[in-house]
Backbone bond lengths (Angstrom), bond angles and torsions (degrees), N, CA, C in turn:
res aa  C-N    CA-C-N  psi(-1)  N-CA   C-N-CA  omega(-1)  CA-C   N-CA-C  phi
1 M - - - 1.451 - - 1.520 109.18 -
2 E 1.321 116.87 132.86 1.453 122.20 -179.41 1.521 109.70 -80.50
3 S 1.334 116.32 134.20 1.464 119.14 -179.93 1.525 109.80 -82.10
4 L 1.296 114.31 149.13 1.463 120.96 178.39 1.523 109.23 -77.52
5 P 1.346 116.91 153.18 1.463 118.45 177.09 1.535 109.76 -65.09
6 L 1.309 115.40 146.33 1.459 120.17 177.90 1.524 109.55 -69.88
7 R 1.320 114.96 138.28 1.467 121.84 -178.60 1.529 109.09 -96.29
8 L 1.335 115.46 119.90 1.458 120.96 -179.23 1.522 110.67 -114.77
9 L 1.313 114.92 139.89 1.455 121.44 171.86 1.518 107.04 -104.19
10 V 1.325 116.60 123.76 1.458 122.39 175.23 1.519 107.14 -112.06
11 V 1.338 116.23 121.38 1.458 120.67 177.87 1.526 106.94 -114.32
12 E 1.326 114.90 108.11 1.463 122.20 -174.00 1.525 108.45 -151.17
13 D 1.336 117.44 125.59 1.464 120.47 -177.87 1.528 113.17 -85.36
14 D 1.310 118.90 -18.61 1.456 122.08 178.17 1.531 108.06 -82.52
15 V 1.326 116.11 113.81 1.461 121.91 -175.38 1.526 112.05 -57.95
16 T 1.319 117.39 -42.08 1.459 121.61 -178.51 1.523 111.36 -65.14
17 V 1.325 117.48 -44.87 1.460 121.56 179.01 1.523 110.10 -65.75
18 A 1.330 117.09 -43.78 1.466 121.03 179.99 1.531 110.56 -60.36
19 R 1.318 116.63 -43.66 1.464 121.12 -179.50 1.533 110.80 -65.01
20 A 1.322 117.35 -45.30 1.471 120.69 -179.77 1.523 111.14 -63.33
21 L 1.316 116.94 -44.42 1.455 120.86 -179.88 1.525 110.79 -65.22
22 S 1.325 116.14 -44.40 1.458 121.01 179.41 1.527 111.62 -60.22
23 R 1.323 116.89 -44.80 1.469 120.61 179.69 1.527 110.99 -64.18
24 T 1.320 116.72 -43.52 1.469 120.77 179.51 1.518 110.77 -59.55
25 L 1.324 116.19 -45.35 1.465 120.91 -177.81 1.527 111.90 -71.43
26 A 1.334 117.16 -40.27 1.466 120.83 180.00 1.530 110.93 -63.90
27 R 1.336 116.97 -37.13 1.476 120.24 177.78 1.526 111.60 -62.17
28 R 1.316 116.90 -25.66 1.468 120.93 178.70 1.528 112.45 -92.49
29 G 1.345 116.70 6.27 1.452 120.26 173.42 1.520 116.17 96.81
30 F 1.322 117.50 4.22 1.456 119.90 177.46 1.521 109.92 -80.03
31 T 1.322 116.92 147.93 1.452 122.21 169.93 1.519 106.32 -93.98
32 V 1.330 117.18 124.01 1.459 121.26 -171.24 1.518 111.08 -118.31
33 A 1.336 115.81 130.23 1.468 122.37 170.46 1.521 106.04 -111.82
34 I 1.329 116.11 133.76 1.463 120.70 -179.06 1.522 109.52 -111.22
35 A 1.321 114.53 134.00 1.462 121.55 171.37 1.525 106.27 -124.98
36 R 1.320 117.43 142.76 1.459 120.15 -176.42 1.519 113.56 -104.71
37 S 1.346 116.24 6.57 1.465 120.25 178.41 1.521 109.13 -156.96
38 C 1.319 115.38 167.51 1.469 120.25 176.00 1.526 109.97 -62.24
39 T 1.314 116.13 -43.16 1.466 121.13 -179.34 1.520 111.11 -60.28
40 A 1.328 117.18 -45.45 1.465 121.01 179.90 1.528 110.69 -64.40
41 A 1.332 117.54 -38.95 1.466 120.65 179.28 1.524 110.96 -65.66
42 R 1.319 116.95 -42.63 1.468 120.19 179.87 1.526 111.72 -67.46
43 A 1.331 117.22 -25.77 1.465 121.27 -179.36 1.528 112.58 -74.63
44 L 1.326 117.46 -17.59 1.464 120.88 177.84 1.523 107.79 -78.40
45 N 1.306 116.70 102.33 1.468 121.75 -174.44 1.518 111.99 -90.30
46 Q 1.328 115.68 61.96 1.458 120.23 177.70 1.527 108.12 -148.09
47 P 1.320 116.13 155.60 1.466 118.61 176.83 1.528 110.55 -81.11
48 F 1.307 115.31 154.48 1.460 122.58 176.41 1.520 107.90 -128.60
49 D 1.318 116.32 157.03 1.459 121.26 178.29 1.522 111.82 -80.58
50 F 1.338 116.39 -21.46 1.460 120.72 -177.74 1.520 107.88 -165.73
51 A 1.329 116.91 153.97 1.466 120.89 174.74 1.519 109.45 -127.08
52 V 1.325 115.46 136.81 1.460 123.05 173.53 1.520 105.27 -113.20
53 L 1.334 115.92 115.41 1.456 121.02 -170.90 1.521 112.60 -121.57
54 D 1.317 116.05 137.79 1.461 121.20 168.55 1.525 106.51 -76.30
55 L 1.299 117.28 154.85 1.467 119.25 177.76 1.520 112.26 -88.72
56 D 1.323 117.52 -38.40 1.460 121.64 -178.22 1.523 109.11 -98.64
57 L 1.324 115.51 104.28 1.467 121.26 -178.63 1.521 109.13 -118.21
58 P 1.328 117.63 157.94 1.470 120.16 -173.85 1.531 114.34 -64.36
59 D 1.327 117.80 -25.18 1.467 119.69 -176.41 1.531 112.45 -123.32
60 G 1.318 116.66 26.49 1.458 120.02 179.18 1.510 110.60 155.47
61 N 1.326 115.90 -157.58 1.466 118.29 178.22 1.521 109.84 -132.05
62 G 1.316 114.49 158.57 1.456 121.22 -176.34 1.515 114.60 -65.23
63 V 1.329 117.75 -27.53 1.469 120.07 179.84 1.526 110.28 -68.51
64 D 1.328 116.87 -47.47 1.468 119.41 178.18 1.525 110.51 -62.03
65 L 1.329 116.47 -40.15 1.465 120.62 177.66 1.529 110.34 -63.28
66 A 1.326 117.06 -44.41 1.467 120.87 179.11 1.520 110.82 -59.61
67 E 1.322 117.31 -44.28 1.463 120.12 179.25 1.522 111.13 -59.60
68 S 1.320 116.33 -40.11 1.462 121.29 177.98 1.528 111.52 -66.01
69 L 1.330 117.31 -47.14 1.462 121.25 -178.50 1.524 111.81 -67.17
70 L 1.323 116.78 -41.29 1.463 120.65 178.14 1.524 111.00 -67.17
71 G 1.322 115.76 -43.72 1.464 121.01 -178.31 1.521 113.48 -63.81
72 S 1.330 116.49 -33.10 1.462 120.56 179.95 1.530 112.15 -85.76
73 G 1.325 116.92 -6.58 1.460 120.38 -178.80 1.519 114.29 79.81
74 R 1.327 117.28 11.17 1.467 120.20 -178.86 1.522 112.54 -74.49
75 V 1.333 117.14 -24.51 1.459 122.47 172.24 1.525 108.04 -140.09
76 P 1.342 117.44 144.06 1.464 119.79 177.79 1.525 112.66 -89.53
77 S 1.352 116.96 -21.48 1.464 121.02 -175.01 1.519 110.03 -149.90
78 V 1.334 114.91 152.63 1.463 120.42 178.64 1.522 110.52 -133.37
79 L 1.323 113.66 154.77 1.453 123.19 172.05 1.522 105.95 -132.69
80 F 1.317 116.95 133.02 1.458 120.80 178.41 1.519 109.08 -99.10
81 F 1.333 116.71 129.58 1.460 124.45 178.09 1.512 105.57 -117.82
82 T 1.323 116.87 105.21 1.451 119.48 -165.92 1.518 113.71 -143.65
83 G 1.294 114.46 160.53 1.458 122.46 173.13 1.512 110.69 -119.06
84 T 1.320 117.03 11.27 1.463 120.38 -175.09 1.528 112.16 -64.45
85 S 1.307 115.29 151.81 1.467 121.31 173.73 1.527 110.09 -112.01
86 N 1.331 116.20 6.70 1.461 121.94 -179.96 1.536 108.77 -76.56
87 M 1.323 115.90 101.56 1.465 121.03 -174.32 1.533 112.32 -64.36
88 A 1.310 118.18 -36.31 1.468 120.72 179.12 1.526 110.21 -65.13
89 L 1.322 117.17 -41.77 1.460 121.36 178.73 1.531 110.69 -67.01
90 L 1.325 117.09 -39.91 1.464 120.65 176.71 1.529 111.18 -62.29
91 A 1.317 117.19 -40.60 1.469 120.60 178.82 1.524 110.54 -63.65
92 R 1.324 117.17 -43.03 1.476 120.88 177.16 1.524 110.29 -62.22
93 A 1.333 116.85 -41.58 1.464 121.57 -179.17 1.526 110.69 -62.83
94 R 1.312 117.58 -42.40 1.473 121.44 -178.10 1.525 112.17 -64.12
95 R 1.314 117.10 -23.29 1.467 119.61 177.21 1.530 111.67 -76.09
96 L 1.325 117.21 -17.41 1.469 121.07 -177.65 1.521 114.34 -103.94
97 G 1.325 117.21 -28.66 1.459 118.91 -175.72 1.506 111.48 -173.23
98 G 1.321 114.96 -167.63 1.453 120.58 179.17 1.514 111.08 -74.22
99 V 1.321 115.70 157.12 1.458 122.02 176.65 1.525 108.34 -131.42
100 V 1.334 115.82 124.86 1.457 122.55 174.66 1.517 106.97 -121.79
101 M 1.315 115.63 126.75 1.460 119.58 177.41 1.531 109.09 -76.71
102 K 1.325 117.18 139.80 1.464 121.13 -178.47 1.517 112.04 -59.65
103 S 1.318 116.79 -28.55 1.464 119.96 178.95 1.532 111.81 -62.92
104 S 1.331 117.42 -18.92 1.460 121.54 177.84 1.523 112.12 -79.83
105 G 1.324 117.03 -18.36 1.456 121.24 177.96 1.519 113.69 88.25
106 T 1.314 114.80 169.63 1.462 121.00 -176.55 1.526 112.62 -70.02
107 S 1.319 117.69 -19.04 1.469 119.70 -179.79 1.528 111.33 -63.12
108 E 1.331 118.07 -33.02 1.471 121.03 177.69 1.531 110.55 -67.42
109 V 1.331 117.04 -38.26 1.463 120.90 176.87 1.525 109.17 -64.00
110 L 1.304 116.43 -47.50 1.462 121.46 179.91 1.528 110.97 -60.93
111 A 1.312 117.32 -42.34 1.464 120.66 179.11 1.522 110.65 -61.37
112 F 1.306 117.03 -43.54 1.459 121.18 178.98 1.525 110.48 -62.28
113 L 1.315 116.73 -49.43 1.463 121.00 -176.77 1.521 112.84 -67.55
114 T 1.313 118.05 -46.51 1.458 119.01 -176.50 1.517 111.11 -68.22
115 H 1.293 117.70 -35.80 1.465 119.54 179.62 1.518 111.12 -71.35
116 D 1.318 117.26 -47.16 1.455 120.65 -172.03 1.522 114.23 -84.43
117 L 1.316 118.32 -40.31 1.464 118.98 -177.69 1.522 112.20 -75.41
118 E 1.323 118.37 -32.10 1.457 119.75 179.59 1.524 111.83 -70.58
119 H 1.321 117.40 -14.38 1.455 120.84 179.06 1.525 112.19 -101.87
120 A 1.339 117.64 9.43 1.465 121.16 177.08 1.528 108.91 -68.31
121 A 1.317 115.86 157.60 1.471 121.36 -179.82 1.517 110.07 -57.99
122 P 1.343 118.66 129.84 1.465 120.79 -176.40 1.519 113.50 -63.65
123 E 1.322 118.23 -26.73 1.457 119.38 -179.31 1.526 112.62 -76.91
124 S 1.320 116.92 -14.45 1.462 119.81 -179.83 1.512 109.52 -145.45
125 R 1.328 116.87 100.72 1.457 120.16 -179.50 1.511 111.36 -66.93
126 T 1.324 117.77 -18.76 1.455 119.35 -177.02 1.518 112.57 -92.96
127 A 1.326 118.53 -3.65 1.460 120.86 178.37 1.523 109.11 -78.83
128 P 1.343 118.31 122.85 1.458 118.86 179.09 1.523 109.85 -67.58
129 S 1.311 116.23 137.51 1.455 119.68 179.38 1.517 109.95 -73.00
130 P 1.327 117.79 154.86 1.460 119.36 175.98 1.527 111.29 -56.85
131 R 1.336 116.55 -35.77 1.465 120.80 179.14 1.527 110.75 -64.61
132 A 1.345 117.87 -37.95 1.465 121.06 -179.80 1.512 111.13 -64.94
133 R 1.325 116.12 -27.20 1.460 118.90 -179.29 1.520 112.41 -82.44
134 G 1.342 118.63 -11.15 1.445 119.46 -176.20 1.516 113.75 -139.72
135 F 1.316 118.12 28.22 1.452 122.40 -177.05 1.520 110.80 -67.71
136 R 1.303 115.60 132.73 1.457 121.58 174.60 1.527 107.33 -132.51
137 A 1.296 116.67 127.16 1.462 119.88 178.56 1.520 108.95 -97.79
138 S 1.312 115.75 140.45 1.457 119.25 -179.28 1.520 111.14 -65.12
139 S 1.336 117.28 -25.34 1.456 120.05 179.61 1.520 111.95 -75.73
140 G 1.320 116.62 -14.35 1.459 119.86 179.94 1.514 113.70 81.12
141 T 1.329 118.26 6.33 1.456 119.62 -177.50 1.516 112.41 -86.35
142 V 1.327 116.78 -16.82 1.454 120.16 -179.00 1.512 108.49 -123.62
143 S 1.307 116.31 133.45 1.460 119.72 173.69 1.509 108.36 -148.47
144 T 1.319 115.83 154.14 1.452 119.38 -179.95 1.509 110.87 -132.47
145 G 1.303 113.98 160.01 1.455 121.33 169.86 1.508 107.28 -101.80
146 S 1.318 116.98 -174.46 1.456 120.66 179.79 1.509 109.63 -89.29
147 L 1.302 116.28 90.11 1.455 121.79 -177.85 1.513 111.97 -66.87
148 A 1.309 117.82 -38.09 1.462 120.85 -174.93 1.520 111.48 -60.66
149 S 1.312 117.46 -44.95 1.463 119.39 -178.21 1.525 111.34 -68.53
150 K 1.336 116.93 -34.84 1.456 119.45 178.49 1.525 111.79 -68.95
151 S 1.348 115.93 -39.31 1.468 119.62 179.61 1.519 111.01 -65.12
152 R 1.337 116.57 -40.94 1.452 119.60 -179.28 1.513 112.01 -69.41
153 A 1.338 117.43 -28.61 1.457 121.09 -176.63 1.526 111.95 -72.54
154 R 1.297 117.58 -16.54 1.481 121.20 -176.24 1.475 111.91 -75.71
């Protein structure tokens, strides 16, 4: 049986960054939906296999959005792709998922997704892999918190 492409939600207000990220991910076989604000992301009434979120959005922040999406079960895992210098927001983000700085480029996002999502349990594409919950990059550009324990606590 052929597996369906993974469905990704990208929430990014910068049109150029959103387009570059979407193209990079689509070339690797992901199905990508783009939202440019928290409101637009919440309006998409469908589940996704993963979300890539900016932290600084025009109508809120990616951490609050991630908590909402994770809490409702619309996504099982998140990755933040950001250029923020807000250390408190970065710390909150790291407790929920991976963090890739935009200065690292879209290749770091792709590396995180292709490595971790392709190793998810075949019976459940939406189950986060153990590796996705504890990914550490030697470059220090990606870090995660313990998503599994937070999801279960809800």
